C-alpha positions as a printed NumPy array, in Angstrom:
array([[-12.913,  18.691,  12.654],
       [-11.785,  15.069,  12.576],
       [-14.842,  14.109,  10.52 ],
       [-14.227,  16.903,   8.031],
       [-10.632,  15.754,   7.551],
       [-11.711,  12.123,   7.192],
       [-14.368,  13.106,   4.649],
       [-11.793,  15.028,   2.597],
       [ -9.397,  12.069,   2.659],
       [-12.111,   9.625,   1.609],
       [-13.158,  11.929,  -1.243],
       [ -9.569,  12.088,  -2.414],
       [ -9.325,   8.294,  -2.583],
       [-12.756,   7.777,  -4.171],
       [-12.893,  10.538,  -6.797],
       [-12.894,   8.639, -10.137],
       [-11.404,  11.485, -12.188],
       [ -8.459,  11.729,  -9.805],
       [ -8.043,   7.949,  -9.58 ],
       [ -7.82 ,   7.555, -13.355],
       [ -4.43 ,   9.271, -13.351],
       [ -2.934,   6.711, -10.997],
       [ -2.545,   2.971, -10.704],
       [ -5.262,   1.373,  -8.651],
       [ -5.034,  -2.432,  -8.844],
       [ -2.68 ,  -4.845,  -7.143],
       [ -1.38 ,  -5.895, -10.559],
       [ -0.359,  -2.355, -11.451],
       [  1.225,  -1.675,  -8.066],
       [  2.98 ,  -5.05 ,  -8.186],
       [  4.47 ,  -4.183, -11.59 ],
       [  5.791,  -0.878, -10.228],
       [  7.265,  -2.5  ,  -7.123],
       [  8.816,  -5.473,  -8.955],
       [ 12.092,  -3.729,  -9.937],
       [ 12.77 ,  -2.743,  -6.32 ],
       [ 11.428,  -5.77 ,  -4.457],
       [ 14.984,  -7.051,  -3.997],
       [ 17.355,  -4.538,  -2.47 ],
       [ 15.029,  -1.631,  -1.722],
       [ 17.319,  -0.027,   0.861],
       [ 20.636,  -0.322,  -0.921],
       [ 20.099,   0.543,  -4.572],
       [ 19.794,   3.721,  -6.606],
       [ 17.18 ,   3.63 ,  -9.342],
       [ 17.198,   5.823, -12.423],
       [ 15.057,   6.213, -15.529],
       [ 12.01 ,   3.963, -15.738],
       [ 13.09 ,   1.988, -12.676],
       [ 13.445,   5.212, -10.707],
       [  9.955,   6.332, -11.7  ],
       [  8.479,   2.946, -10.769],
       [ 10.396,   2.905,  -7.488],
       [  9.021,   6.351,  -6.665],
       [  5.446,   5.294,  -7.391],
       [  5.826,   2.155,  -5.29 ],
       [  7.537,   3.777,  -2.324],
       [  5.251,   6.808,  -2.44 ],
       [  2.108,   4.712,  -2.347],
       [  3.364,   2.608,   0.552],
       [  4.376,   5.712,   2.49 ],
       [  0.946,   7.257,   1.9  ],
       [ -0.741,   4.022,   2.972],
       [  1.319,   3.911,   6.168],
       [  0.483,   7.541,   6.915],
       [ -3.255,   7.288,   6.262],
       [ -4.024,   3.773,   7.582],
       [ -4.611,   4.83 ,  11.212],
       [ -7.261,   7.334,  10.085],
       [ -8.919,   4.82 ,   7.775],
       [ -8.803,   2.188,  10.515],
       [-10.747,   4.506,  12.787],
       [-13.366,   4.957,  10.068],
       [-13.637,   1.285,   9.064],
       [-12.271,  -1.159,  11.628],
       [-13.611,  -4.166,   9.701],
       [-11.461,  -3.483,   6.605],
       [ -8.402,  -1.761,   8.063],
       [ -8.334,  -3.162,  11.603],
       [ -6.513,  -6.199,  12.894],
       [ -3.029,  -5.021,  11.904],
       [ -0.55 ,  -4.543,  14.734],
       [  2.71 ,  -3.361,  13.226],
       [  5.704,  -3.983,  15.449],
       [  7.663,  -0.88 ,  16.309],
       [ 10.526,  -0.321,  13.896],
       [  9.101,  -2.005,  10.8  ],
       [ 10.302,  -0.297,   7.65 ],
       [  8.781,   0.75 ,   4.38 ],
       [ 11.065,  -1.762,   2.657],
       [  9.7  ,  -4.584,   4.814],
       [  6.13 ,  -3.626,   3.973],
       [  6.89 ,  -3.675,   0.252],
       [  8.594,  -7.074,   0.498],
       [  5.662,  -8.471,   2.495],
       [  3.22 ,  -7.178,  -0.124],
       [  5.263,  -8.601,  -3.009],
       [  5.461, -12.02 ,  -1.341],
       [  1.729, -11.944,  -0.621],
       [  0.957, -11.145,  -4.267],
       [  3.33 , -13.891,  -5.447],
       [  1.301, -16.316,  -3.315],
       [ -2.117, -14.852,  -4.24 ],
       [ -2.023, -13.987,  -7.969],
       [ -5.798, -14.378,  -8.106],
       [ -5.998, -11.033,  -6.237],
       [ -4.008,  -8.972,  -8.764],
       [ -7.219,  -7.448, -10.161],
       [ -8.341,  -6.168,  -6.73 ],
       [ -7.763,  -2.663,  -5.372],
       [ -4.205,  -2.116,  -4.192],
       [ -5.072,  -0.828,  -0.722],
       [ -7.017,  -4.045,  -0.082],
       [ -3.973,  -6.108,  -1.133],
       [ -1.628,  -4.185,   1.131],
       [ -4.091,  -4.48 ,   4.014],
       [ -4.466,  -8.244,   3.542],
       [ -0.697,  -8.753,   3.313],
       [  0.02 ,  -6.773,   6.47 ],
       [ -2.903,  -8.341,   8.34 ],
       [ -1.64 , -11.825,   7.484],
       [  1.908, -10.983,   8.585],
       [  1.188,  -8.769,  11.596],
       [ -2.181,  -9.804,  13.034],
       [ -3.206,  -8.408,  16.401],
       [ -3.139, -11.053,  19.093]])
């Protein structure tokens, strides 16, 4: 059953027709997170900023929810991250934004790789 679920999840993330409707590079995710990178927990966003904030926060929440399953499937890519208890979605977004500010050469790469690298650099397992 676990393999069937994992297969369905992987198909969801790799189906090109589905992926075309959504942002998929670090540069695109970075642009959506930029308006909320300062003050994520204490601001209300409306209009375009609200839409971008929703995309950014939604992707990070999905990544947080699915990462343990993906880590089990591919320890080499998704392993090595030991998140301290109590870290927040806002912290993860700020860590990602700082990582991208310091690594602009990675803006063309897939967004889940960027998030993984940022979290791995900040919260490596010891």
